[in-house]
N, C-alpha and C positions, 0 to 999 in steps of 0.2 A: 070220800067225797071227791068228785071230779069237778073241775071248773075249766073254763076256756080262758086262755091267756093269749094276748096278741103281742107279738114281738116285732120290733122295728129292726130290720136286718139291712146291713150295708154290704153290697157286693162291690168290692174295691176294684177300680180300673187297673191297679197294679197287680191284681190277683188276690184271691182269697175272699172269705166271707166273715163278717163280724157282727155279733149281736150288739146293738146300740142300747136298747132299753126294752122293758116289758111293761105292758099296760093291761088293766083289767077290762077295758072296753075298746071296741073297734074305733069309736069316735076319737078317743084319746090318742090312739095310734095314728090315725089319719091326720090329726092336728099336728102331731110331732113330725109326721112324714112331710107335710107341707113346708115346715121350717127346715128340715134336714135336706130336702131336695135342692135348696139353695147352694149346697156344697157340691161342686161339680166333680170332685175326686172319686165319687162313688154313685152307684144307683141304689136307691132305697126301696124297700117293700115292707108291707105289714103282713106277717105270716101268723096263722092261728095254730095253736097246739093245745091238746088236753093236758091238764096237770092234775095229778092225783094228790090229794091232801091240801094243805094250806101253803101259801107262799107269801113272801113280802117283796117289795120292790128292790130291796138291797140284795136279794137272791138272784136278780135278773141277769147278773153277769155269768151265771152258771147255765142259763138256758140257751139252747140253739135249736133252730128248727131244721129238721132233715127233710129233704125233698123226697 
């Protein structure tokens, strides 16, 4: 089973990229993006990726979107 996962990614101004959280819907990711955008230390984006199998939000720290 494949599902779509939306990951909130921070591109730090000091360098590097970090996964902030994972969401099952684009709407949830966009809501979190609005809140995260208040932090000026990074630029934030919502990225989509396919996930094979099941996942839980506690597993989100292991996800990272590749460009």
